[in-house]
C-alpha positions in Angstrom: 0.0 0.0 0.0 2.9 2.3 0.7 4.3 1.9 -2.8 0.9 3.0 -4.4 0.9 6.2 -2.3 4.5 6.8 -3.3 3.7 6.3 -7.0 0.7 8.6 -6.8 2.8 11.3 -5.1 5.5 11.0 -7.8 2.9 11.1 -10.6 1.4 14.3 -9.1 4.8 15.9 -8.9 5.5 15.1 -12.6 2.1 16.4 -13.6 2.7 19.6 -11.7 6.0 19.9 -13.4 4.4 19.6 -16.9 1.7 22.1 -15.9 4.4 24.6 -14.8 6.3 24.1 -18.0 3.1 24.7 -20.0 2.3 28.0 -18.2 5.9 29.1 -18.6 5.8 28.5 -22.3 2.5 30.4 -22.7 3.8 33.3 -20.7 7.1 33.3 -22.6 5.1 33.9 -25.9 5.8 30.6 -27.6 2.2 30.2 -28.7 1.6 33.7 -30.0 2.3 33.2 -33.7 -0.6 31.1 -35.1 -0.4 32.3 -38.7 3.2 31.5 -39.8 3.0 27.7 -39.3 0.0 27.4 -41.6 1.7 29.2 -44.5 5.3 28.0 -43.9 5.0 25.3 -46.6 4.3 28.0 -49.2 7.6 29.8 -48.6 10.5 28.7 -50.8 13.7 27.4 -49.2 16.9 29.1 -49.8 19.2 27.3 -52.2 22.6 26.3 -50.9 25.6 27.0 -53.2 27.8 24.0 -53.9 31.5 24.6 -54.1 
């Protein structure tokens, strides 16, 4: 029974860590640009010069 409580506590800590990372990414502005990814395939790649 002790191991189940330990595993639940560890899983809650991991979930809290992921939640904090998500809020940090949102506050950092990572999800602000929602237009560019949808049209990125339309942009041409730069050609690399071969020597």
